[in-house]
C-alpha positions as CSV (number, residue, x, y, z in Angstrom):
1,X,104.7,114.1,127.0
2,X,106.4,111.4,124.9
3,X,105.2,108.0,123.6
4,X,106.8,105.2,121.6
5,X,105.0,103.4,118.9
6,X,104.7,99.7,119.7
7,X,106.8,97.3,117.5
8,X,103.6,95.8,116.0
9,X,102.1,99.1,115.0
10,X,101.9,98.0,111.3
11,X,101.1,94.3,111.8
12,X,97.3,94.7,112.1
13,X,97.5,93.0,115.5
14,X,96.5,96.2,117.3
15,X,93.9,97.4,114.8
16,X,93.0,97.1,111.1
17,X,94.8,100.3,110.0
18,X,98.3,100.7,108.4
19,X,99.3,103.6,110.6
20,X,101.7,104.7,107.9
21,X,102.6,107.9,109.7
22,X,104.3,105.9,112.5
23,X,107.5,104.0,112.7
24,X,107.7,101.0,115.1
25,X,109.7,101.7,118.3
26,X,110.1,105.4,117.4
27,X,109.4,108.0,120.1
28,X,106.8,110.8,119.3
29,X,105.9,114.0,120.9
30,X,102.3,114.2,122.2
31,X,100.7,117.6,121.6
32,X,97.2,116.8,122.8
33,X,95.2,113.9,124.2
34,X,91.8,112.7,124.9
35,X,90.4,109.7,126.9
36,X,91.2,107.3,124.0
37,X,93.7,109.2,121.8
38,X,97.1,110.9,121.6
39,X,97.6,113.7,119.1
40,X,101.2,113.2,117.9
41,X,103.4,114.8,115.3
42,X,103.7,111.9,112.9
43,X,106.4,111.1,110.4
44,X,104.8,113.5,107.9
45,X,105.0,116.3,110.5
46,X,101.2,116.3,110.9
47,X,99.3,116.5,114.1
48,X,97.3,113.3,113.9
49,X,95.1,111.6,116.5
50,X,96.1,107.9,117.1
51,X,94.6,105.5,119.6
52,X,96.5,105.3,122.8
53,X,96.9,101.5,122.5
54,X,99.4,102.0,119.7
55,X,101.9,103.4,122.1
56,X,103.9,102.9,125.3
57,X,104.4,106.1,127.4
58,X,108.1,107.0,127.7
59,X,107.6,110.4,129.5
60,X,104.3,111.0,131.2
61,X,105.0,114.7,132.1
62,X,102.2,116.9,130.8
63,X,102.9,120.6,130.6
64,X,101.2,122.5,133.4
65,X,100.1,125.1,130.8
66,X,97.9,122.7,128.9
67,X,94.2,123.3,129.2
68,X,91.7,120.6,129.9
69,X,88.1,120.5,128.7
70,X,85.7,118.0,130.2
71,X,82.7,116.5,128.5
72,X,80.0,114.0,129.4
73,X,80.8,110.4,130.3
74,X,84.4,111.1,131.5
75,X,85.4,112.3,128.0
76,X,88.1,115.1,128.0
77,X,90.6,116.8,125.8
78,X,93.9,118.2,127.0
79,X,96.1,120.3,124.9
80,X,98.3,123.5,124.7
81,X,96.2,126.7,124.9
82,X,97.5,127.8,121.5
83,X,95.8,124.8,119.9
84,X,92.7,124.4,122.0
85,X,90.3,126.8,120.2
86,X,87.2,125.0,119.1
87,X,87.6,124.1,115.4
88,X,91.3,124.7,115.3
89,X,92.3,121.4,113.8
90,X,89.4,121.5,111.3
91,X,90.8,124.8,110.1
92,X,94.3,123.4,110.1
93,X,93.4,120.4,108.0
94,X,91.2,122.6,105.7
95,X,94.5,124.5,105.0
96,X,93.4,127.8,106.5
97,X,96.5,130.1,106.7
98,X,95.8,131.5,110.1
99,X,95.5,128.0,111.7
100,X,98.6,126.8,109.7
101,X,100.6,129.8,111.0
102,X,99.4,129.3,114.6
103,X,100.6,125.7,114.4
104,X,103.9,126.6,112.8
105,X,104.5,129.2,115.6
106,X,103.6,126.6,118.2
107,X,106.1,124.1,116.9
108,X,108.8,126.7,116.8
109,X,108.1,128.0,120.3
110,X,108.2,124.5,121.8
111,X,111.3,123.5,119.8
112,X,109.3,120.9,117.9
113,X,109.9,122.1,114.4
114,X,111.5,119.2,112.5
115,X,111.5,118.2,108.9
116,X,109.1,115.4,108.1
117,X,110.6,111.9,107.6
118,X,108.2,111.1,104.9
119,X,106.2,112.8,102.2
120,X,102.7,111.9,101.1
């Protein structure tokens, strides 16, 4: 699935955040989603959750291999099985080597490995 950041993503018209990891009108790969959010590879190469309203969908195809977890009140999360383990992203952002390696292998296997456009 692919989405494009809206032109006003930095203008504080959509929300109060700067959304520095996104470039207006740039297309991003979605690697997970929930009812309200897309998880995209941002310009830093990180898997960040952003509100759906920041984007326009350019390709709505969701891989058939993704797993869906349903929760109360129509909440759900849909993502690749390699990244769907409970606590995976917490481990990733905590810098745990196993989670980092899993994510790196995921990017390579899906042809998503790219150099970040920005550094923090």
